C-alpha positions in Angstrom: -11.0 -27.0 7.7 -9.4 -30.2 6.5 -7.2 -29.2 3.5 -5.1 -26.0 3.5 -2.4 -24.8 1.1 0.5 -22.6 2.2 2.0 -20.0 -0.1 4.5 -17.2 0.5 8.0 -15.7 0.0 11.2 -16.9 1.5 10.7 -17.0 5.3 13.3 -14.7 7.1 15.4 -16.3 9.8 13.6 -14.3 12.6 10.2 -15.6 11.3 11.0 -19.3 11.0 9.4 -19.9 14.4 6.1 -18.6 13.1 6.1 -21.0 10.2 6.8 -23.8 12.6 4.0 -22.6 14.8 1.6 -22.6 11.8 2.5 -26.1 10.6 2.4 -27.5 14.2 -1.1 -26.1 14.8 -2.5 -27.3 11.5 -1.1 -30.8 12.2 -2.7 -30.8 15.7 -6.1 -29.9 14.0 -5.6 -32.9 11.6 -5.4 -30.6 8.6 -4.0 -32.0 5.3 -1.2 -29.5 4.6 0.0 -28.7 1.1 2.7 -26.3 -0.2 2.7 -24.4 -3.5 5.7 -25.2 -5.6 6.9 -21.6 -5.4 6.8 -21.6 -1.6 8.6 -24.9 -1.5 11.4 -23.7 -3.9 11.8 -20.5 -1.8 12.0 -22.5 1.5 13.8 -25.7 0.6 15.9 -25.7 3.7 12.9 -25.2 6.0 10.5 -27.6 4.3 13.1 -30.3 3.7 11.7 -33.4 2.0 8.0 -32.6 2.4 6.2 -34.0 -0.6 2.8 -32.4 -0.5 3.6 -30.0 -3.3 1.0 -28.5 -5.7 1.2 -26.7 -9.0 -2.3 -25.3 -8.8 -5.1 -24.6 -6.3 -8.2 -26.7 -6.8 -11.7 -26.1 -5.5 -11.4 -28.9 -2.9 -9.1 -26.7 -0.8 -10.7 -25.2 2.2 -8.3 -22.3 2.5 -5.0 -20.8 1.4 -2.6 -19.3 3.9 -0.7 -16.4 2.4 2.5 -15.8 4.4 3.9 -12.4 3.6 2.7 -8.9 2.9 0.0 -7.5 0.6 2.2 -8.3 -2.4 2.3 -11.9 -1.4 -1.4 -11.9 -0.9 -1.9 -10.7 -4.5 0.4 -13.5 -5.7 -1.6 -16.0 -3.7 -4.7 -14.8 -5.4 -3.2 -15.7 -8.8 -2.9 -19.2 -7.5 -6.5 -19.3 -6.4 -7.9 -17.6 -9.5 -11.6 -18.4 -10.3 -11.8 -21.2 -7.7 -12.7 -18.6 -5.1 -10.9 -20.6 -2.4 -10.8 -18.3 0.7 -7.4 -16.7 1.6 -6.1 -16.0 5.0 -3.4 -13.3 5.0 -0.7 -13.7 7.7 1.8 -10.8 7.6 5.4 -11.7 8.2 6.4 -8.0 8.1 4.4 -4.9 8.8 0.6 -4.7 9.1 -1.1 -4.8 5.7 -4.6 -4.1 4.4 -4.9 -7.6 2.9 -2.5 -9.6 5.1 -4.0 -8.2 8.3 -2.9 -10.8 10.8 0.4 -9.8 12.5 2.8 -12.7 13.0 2.8 -12.1 16.8 -0.9 -13.0 16.8 -0.8 -16.2 14.8 -1.5 -18.4 17.8 -4.6 -16.5 18.8 -5.8 -16.1 15.2 -5.6 -19.8 14.4 -7.4 -20.6 17.6 -10.3 -18.3 16.5 -10.1 -19.7 13.0 -10.7 -23.3 14.1 -13.4 -22.1 16.5 -15.0 -20.7 13.4 -14.9 -17.1 14.8 -14.3 -15.5 11.5 -16.1 -14.3 8.4 -15.4 -14.4 4.7 -15.4 -11.1 2.9 -16.3 -11.3 -0.8 -14.2 -8.7 -2.7 -14.9 -7.8 -6.4 -12.2 -8.2 -9.0 -11.8 -6.5 -12.3 -10.8 -8.2 -15.6 -9.0 -7.0 -18.7 -10.1 -7.8 -22.2 -7.9 -7.2 -25.2 -7.4 -8.2 -28.8 -4.1 -9.7 -27.9 -2.9 -12.3 -25.3 -1.8 -10.7 -22.1 -0.6 -11.9 -18.7 -0.6 -15.5 -19.7 -4.4 -15.4 -19.6 -4.6 -14.3 -15.9 -6.2 -11.0 -16.8 -7.8 -10.3 -13.4 -6.8 -8.0 -10.6 -7.9 -7.3 -7.0 -6.5 -3.7 -6.8 -6.3 -2.0 -10.1 -5.5 -2.0 -13.8 -3.2 0.8 -14.8 -2.2 2.3 -18.2 1.1 4.0 -17.8 3.7 5.7 -19.9 6.9 3.7 -20.5 10.1 4.7 -18.8 10.7 8.5 -19.2 8.8 8.8 -22.4 6.4 11.7 -23.0 2.9 11.7 -21.5 0.3 9.5 -23.1 -3.3 10.3 -24.2 -6.0 8.0 -23.0 -9.5 8.2 -24.5 -12.0 6.7 -22.1 -15.5 5.4 -22.9 -18.1 4.3 -20.4 -20.6 1.8 -21.9 -19.8 3.1 -25.3 -20.2 6.8 -24.4 -17.2 9.0 -24.7 -16.1 10.4 -21.3 -12.8 12.2 -21.6 -9.3 12.2 -23.1 -6.7 12.2 -20.3 -3.4 13.7 -21.0 -1.3 12.2 -18.2 1.5 9.9 -17.1 -1.2 7.3 -16.9 -4.7 6.3 -15.9 -6.0 3.5 -13.7 -9.2 1.7 -12.9 -9.3 0.7 -9.2 -11.6 -1.6 -7.2 -12.8 -0.6 -3.7 -10.1 -2.9 -2.3 -7.5 -1.1 -4.5 -8.7 2.3 -3.2 -6.1 2.0 -0.4 -3.2 1.3 -2.8 -1.9 3.0 -6.0 -5.1 5.0 -6.4 -4.8 6.5 -3.0 -1.3 7.7 -3.7 -2.6 9.4 -6.8 -5.3 11.3 -5.0 -8.1 8.8 -5.3 -10.8 8.4 -2.6 -11.0 5.7 0.0 -13.9 3.3 -0.4 -15.4 0.7 1.8 -14.5 -2.8 0.5 -18.1 -3.8 -0.2 -18.9 -0.8 -2.4 -20.2 -1.6 -5.9 -18.0 0.8 -7.8 -14.8 1.4 -9.7 -12.6 4.5 -9.4 -11.0 6.1 -12.5 -7.9 7.8 -11.3 -5.5 9.8 -13.5 -1.8 9.6 -12.8 -0.1 13.0 -12.8 -2.7 14.5 -15.2 -1.6 17.5 -17.4 -5.2 18.8 -17.2 -5.4 20.4 -13.8 -9.2 20.3 -13.7 -9.3 16.5 -14.1 -10.2 14.6 -10.9 -10.8 11.0 -9.9 -14.3 9.7 -10.9 -16.4 7.0 -9.3 -18.5 4.8 -11.6 -20.6 1.7 -11.2 -18.7 -1.6 -11.4 -21.4 -2.7 -13.8 -19.9 -0.4 -16.3 -17.7 -1.4 -19.2 -14.7 0.8 -19.6 -13.0 1.1 -23.0 -9.6 2.8 -23.6 -7.8 4.0 -26.7 -4.2 5.1 -26.2 -1.9 7.4 -28.2 1.8 7.8 -27.4 4.8 9.1 -29.3 6.9 5.9 -29.1 3.9 3.7 -29.9 4.3 1.6 -26.7 3.2 1.8 -23.1 2.9 -0.2 -20.0 -0.2 -1.9 -18.7 -0.3 -3.4 -15.2 -2.6 -5.6 -13.2 -1.8 -5.2 -9.5 2.0 -5.9 -9.3 2.3 -7.4 -12.8 3.1 -5.3 -15.9 3.6 -5.8 -19.6 4.7 -3.5 -22.5 2.3 -3.4 -25.3 1.7 -1.4 -28.6 -0.6 1.5 -28.7 -2.9 -0.1 -31.3 -4.1 -2.7 -28.7 -7.8 -2.6 -27.7 -8.4 -2.5 -23.9 -11.7 -3.1 -22.1 -11.9 -3.2 -18.3 -15.0 -4.5 -16.5 -16.0 -6.5 -13.4 -14.8 -10.1 -13.3 -17.3 -12.9 -13.1 -15.8 -14.3 -9.9 -14.6 -12.9 -6.6 -11.7 -13.0 -4.1 -12.7 -14.4 -0.7 -10.8 -13.0 2.2 -10.9 -14.6 5.7 -11.3 -12.0 8.4 -10.7 -13.2 12.0 -13.0 -11.9 14.6 -11.8 -8.6 16.0 -10.0 -7.5 12.8 -11.9 -5.2 10.5 -11.4 -2.6 7.7 -12.0 0.6 9.9 -9.4 -0.6 12.4 -6.9 -1.4 9.7 -7.5 2.1 8.1 -6.9 3.9 11.4 -3.7 1.9 12.1 -2.2 2.2 8.6 -3.1 5.8 8.0 -2.6 7.1 11.5 -6.1 8.3 12.0 -7.2 9.2 15.5 -3.7 10.3 16.7 -5.2 13.4 18.1 -5.4 14.5 21.8 -9.1 15.2 21.3 -9.6 11.5 20.6 
């Protein structure tokens, strides 16, 4: 790896040494180090007069280091977009599903990275199509697309169609379409199933449904999902991962698989089953 970009939030005082550790190791490896403009503005004191600042990630980058939690990783993905540049998630806080490298293991992880003891996991994304401009054109998500009632307004009615065929009308606080990666996020908290990251499916998960017999549904990620929304105050929220916008109920919404992928770097010894067990507390049983 010869050209790497760093992106993240403001580095806390007790984590400054880890940023220094990263920069020093990359310099030793002869890597051309760049910083996103957001990362530079959030860490002006630490980065000083460094001039390798970028406004976009281009395909010639070998990797992007995401320094923060899972939310920061999703923000890094917005910088990467359709370039499919691999992202390495280094967690500056607690262990995450996406930012899986704990800051205490940065030294060992970078050693394995430059020894090429890693693999790149290709994760599917979803994309939102609409008859109006949304999210400044960045209409893709790694976790989920959610349709939600606005503030404390009454529940909304969401008609769902799969490949043009009517499925159901959901009376609920909302409805989301989740990717396998997103199955460990918002969908999980709403009762959705866990899925292995390489699954080829979407999860349709209702949010606080008012039909008690409604359950999450798994559909092929080759499906095209269309939604029609009715609400009393004629507006509702739509979100893509951590971003959200208020839109009118007469908007047309279609969710389907994106034509590009997110590439996650997984260091040897770190895998999805291990992360699941650690995050969800599986196996904490005397019989294990």
